[in-house]
N, C-alpha and C positions, 0 to 999 in steps of 0.2 A: 504494500500500500504505500502510495506516494501522496503527499500533500501539496497542492498548488494554491497559493493564497491569491486572492483577488484585491486586496486593498493594500497596495505598497508594500508588501512583504513585511508586515508588522510582526516583530519577533515574539510579542506576547500570545499572539494567536498561534504562531508555530509552536511555541513551548506547550500551549494548551493541547494542541494536537498530538504531540509526543506523549504528553500525560494520559491523554484518553485512550490512546491505541499503543501503549508501550509493549504490549505482549504480541502485537501483529507485526513486529519489524518494521516500523515506518521509517520513512525517509522524506525529505521535502525538496522541491525545486522552488527557485526564485526567478523573477523576471530576467535575471542575468543568464539563466540556463537556457532560456526559450530558443536562442539562436545558435545553440552548441551544435557542432557538426554531427554528434550522435544522438541528438534528443529523441528522434523517431524510435531508435532501438531502444533507448532508456524507457520511454513510455510504453512501447509495445511489449516490453518484458513485464510489465505490472500485471497484477490481478485486478487492483482497483486504483483509479484516479479520483481522488477526493478533492473537490474544490471548496475552499472556504468562503466565507461571507465577505461583503464589502461593496464596492461600486461595480456593478455589472456592466454598465456602460463604458467606464473606464477600462475594466478588465478586458472586454471583447475588442476594444480598439487597439490595445497592446497585443492581444493574441493575434489579430488581423495584420497588424503592422509587421510583427516578427514572423508570421506564418505558423504560429502555434495552433491556431485554429484548425488548420490542416492536419497537423500532427495528431490532435485530439481525434478528429473524424477517423483518420486511418486507424489509429489505435482502436476506436470503437468498433470499427469494421473487422478488426482482427480479434475481437473478443474481450477487450479491456472493458470492465465494468465503470460506467462513469457514475459518480455520486456527488453530492454536495449539500450545502447548507446555505440558505438565503441566497445571495447572489450566485453562489455556486450550484444552487438547485434551479434557478431560473434561467441560467445562460443555455441550457440544452434546448429550450423551446424556440418555437418559430418567432414569437412575438414577446418582447419584455416590456414591462411597464414600470415606470419609475417617477419618482418625485423630481420634477425640474427644479422646483423651488418650493418654498413652504406652502404655496397656494396653487401651483400647477403641476400637472402631471403630463407625461408624453410617453409615447411608445416607440420602440426601436427594434430593429431585427436582431434576434438571437441566433445561435448556430443552426437552428432549424432542424435539429436531430430527432426532436419530439413535436409533435402537432399541438398547436394551441399556444396557450399562455398559462403562467404559473403566477400566484400572487403570494410570496412569502410574507410573513407577518400578518396574515389576514386577521388575526385576533385583535389588532389595533384597529380601533372603531373608525378613526378618520381614514385610514388607508382602506378598510372595507368598503366604506361608502364610495370613496373615489373610484375604486376598482370596479365596484358593482355598477356605478354610473358609466364608467368606460366600457364595461363588458356588454352592457345594453346596446351600445352601438356597433358591436362586432357582429359581422355577418359570418355564418359558417364557421365558426371558431370554436375549438374546445378549450375550456377554462378549467384551471385547476386551482383549488385553495387549500 
């Protein structure tokens, strides 16, 4: 299992990952690893790629810029299990929905590996209302909460 963090490689989150999965022989990669010449082999050799929380929009832009999005797609096609929490759960879907600022929300394309959209933190009443209002406007889309 390897941890890929989506919010600026925050050490505290990496430490928490190791604490939670210490019996599973965990390791992690950071943004600096995305362009390594052997990154595809490293990721393909995994059982699980676990992506942490943070800023999905920022994370996907970095992945696209470095080509890591294609590494992840290839690994998935080769049987690597993709998992995550918050931003790391939302990124796999066709459409992502995020807070643009305190009063506005916007949608953007996810990796498209799963149909529809996911709303992490749906238990937050403001996010739930905003997501539900946005979801009403979506035609032929699968929504997950």
